[in-house]
N, C-alpha and C positions, 0 to 999 in steps of 0.2 A: 529394482526393475521398473522401467517406465510402463505405465498402464494407459494405453490409448483408449479414448472414449468414442463410442458410436455417435452418429449425428443426433440420435434421440437423447443420448446421455448429455451431449453438449448443450442441447436445448434446456434440459433440466438444470444443468449447471448455470446456464444464463439466468434462469429464474432465481436461483440462489444468489448469484452475484447482484442481480438487480434489487433484491431485498436490501443488501448492504448499501448499494448505491443510493437507494431512496432514504435509507436511514441517515446516511451522511448528509444528504440534501435537506432532510428535516432538521438536522442539528445545526446546519450552517448559519441560519439567522440568529440562533440562540447563543452563539459563541461570541461573547462580548465581556468587557470588564465587569467584574462583580459576580459572575456566574461561577459555580464550582464544577469541577470535573465529575464529582459524584452526582450532582444534579443532572448533568448531561448523560451520564451512564444510565441512570434510572429511566430517563426519557427514551434512550435507545432500546433498552430491554423491553419496555412496554410496546414500543413501535414494532419491533421485530416479532414479538408474540402476537400482536394484533394483526399481523400479516401472515399468520399461519406458518411461522418459522420459529426456530429455536436459536437463542444466542449461541454462536459457535465457540466463543472463548470461555464462557462461564463454566468453570469446573475443568476445563481442558488443562491437563497437567497440573490440576489443582489451582489454576488461576481464579482469583476471587470475584471477578467482575465480568461485565459483558463487553467492555471496551478497554483497549490499551490506550491510555491518555498520557502523552509524553511531551511536556512543555519545554521549550527553550533548549537547555543543554542535555535534556533527556533524549536519548536516541530512539528507543522503543521500550515496550513492556512496562510503561509507567502505570501504577495502580491509581485509580480514581480516589480523590480525597476531598476534604472540605476547604481546601485553600482556594480563595477566589482568584480567577484570572485577572491580570492587570493589563492596562493599556500598553501596547508595545510587545506583549508576549507573542510567541508562536506556539502552536500545539499540534502535534501529530495525533490524529485519531485513527486508530486501526480497529476495524470492526469485522466480525465474522458472523455468519448465519448458516443454519442448516435447514434445507428444505428438500423434500423428495429424496432424502438420503445423501445429498451432496452438499459440500461446503461452498460458500462464497467467502472471500477474504480479501479486502483491500483497504487502502489507507490514503489519507490526504492531510497535508499540513496546512492549518488555517492561520490566518493573521488575526490578532486580537487588537482591535482599534488601529492606531497608527503605528506602523512598524518601521524601524530604521532602514534606510535605503540599502545598506550592505546586507541586512538580514533578508530583505525582500529579494535581493539578487540571488542569495543562496537558495531561496525557495524556487525562484524562476529557473535557475540552472538545474536544480535537482529534478524538477518536473520535466524539463526539456530532455534531460538524460534518460528519463523513463521511456520516452518515445524513441529516442536514439537507440536504446536497447531493444525495444519491441520490434523495430524495423529489421533487426538481425535474427529474429525468431522466425525462421523460414526454412523451407525444404533445402537440404544440402548443407545447412550450417550446424554448428555444435554449440554447446554451452559456453565455451570460451569466447565465441564470437560476440555473444550478448554482453558478457562480462567485460571484455576488452573495450567495446564501444562505450559503455557507461563509464568505465574507469578513465579512458582517454578524455572523454568530453568534460568530466568533472575535474580531473587533475589539471587539465589545460586552463581551468579557471582558478587553480590554486587551492582546491579543496581536498579534504581527506576522505578516502573511501574506506568505510568500515569493512574489516576482513572477517570478523568472527561471526557475523550475522548475514544470512543469505536468503534469497528467494527460494522457491520450492515448487515441486509438482503439487497438484491439487485434485481432489476427487471425493471419494467417499470417506477419506480421512483428510485431516488438515494438511499434513505434510507427507507428500509422496516423492518418489524419485522423479526428476533429478533435482539435486541442489542447484540453485541458480545464483552463483556469486556475482557481485557487482564489480568484479575485477577478473582478469584472466588473459589468456593468450589466444589469438586467432587459431582456429582449426583444432583446438584441444577440447577434451571432455566428451560427454555423451552426445551422440548425433540425434537431432530432432526427428520425430516420427509423426506422421499424419495422425490427427486425433488427440494428440497429447494436450494437456491443459496445464499451464504454469501460472504462478504468481511471481511477477517481476517487480522488485521493490528496492530501488536505490535508497540507501541510507548514507547520507553525505554530510560531513562535518565541515564547518567553516574553517576549523584549524586542523589539529592533528587527527590522523585516522585512528589513534589509540582510544580505547574505551575503558570504563571501569564499571563495577556493579555495586549497587547499594546493598546494605545488609538485609533488605526485604527479600533478597533472592530473585528478584524480577527486574527491577528498574536498571536500565543501562544508560550510563552517562558518558559524555565525551571526557577524556582524561584532562583536558585543559579548560573545561567548563564553558567552552564556546558553543554557540547554537548548532543544532543538527536539524536536518530536514529529511522527510520520509514520504515518498509517494509510491503507491502500489496499484497495479491493475491485474485482473485475471484475463489471460489470453489463451485462446485455443488455436491450434494449427489446423486450418481448414483449407483444403485444396492447395496445400503447400505454402499458405500465407498466414500471417498473424491476424486473428480476428478478436477484437475486444468483446468480452462477455460482460465486463463491468463498464461503468460510465461515470464521469464527473458531471454529466449534464444537469443533474438535479441540484448539485452544489451551485453550479453556475447560474441556474435559473433563480435560486434563492438569493444569490449575491449580485444578480443583474450583471453578470460577466458574459460577454459575447466572445466566442472563440470557435474555430474550426479544427482544433488540434487533434480531435479524434476521428475526423471524417475518413481519413485514408485507411483506417482499421475497422470500418463499419460495413457490415453486410446489410444492416437495416437501421432505420431511425426509430428511436423509442418515444412513446407518448409520455 
């Protein structure tokens, strides 16, 4: 059952989302060759707690860390470890935080040093598909409209869309209704309602859509070991239109990237 949020609850969820956004922004300049994902995980946990929030992933379903860190062919749910990142790697960092009883949860795939052009294109297209999907999160539409838009955009570029892992509703629990697949048919699935909040998160593979799981019970890999990209935003349906609660602004400030990609989904500008 979809759980709509009041305007007051949406503002509380914005606070939770922005803790995650600022955590990812803090990490952005630290992601370079030689650093380990375990070091980044420790930094994130300290940052979240210093901002009067609690890591949202730590202990959730018995996950052992605060961040899901998934390099290269890992799609999602990678466990931080002592292996140093290398020049040319990419790494999806998925972060969650709880504040005021609500979850924030979003992700960004970072470049480590100089990345191959074909990998950079995968990242660009996947991030573009996130906004393509968000545009369909509006009054009168259904879950399938978002999934269809993401699927068509990425498959038109020759990429594989993961089927087994999906976005989701968000609120006082990490995973609420509805599930938000990155594939689907127009006009199918649950209808969007005012006040609902979702995590939209394309998980797109350079090659096959098929995946496999490591024996650790968490880490998901592409079946052909080609790279995968993952971007995620938290979005509320406000006055019938999508409004971002999360932002990549802090990442872009850290990396000195200028973009207006989020402007159309913003009701306010964040300091």
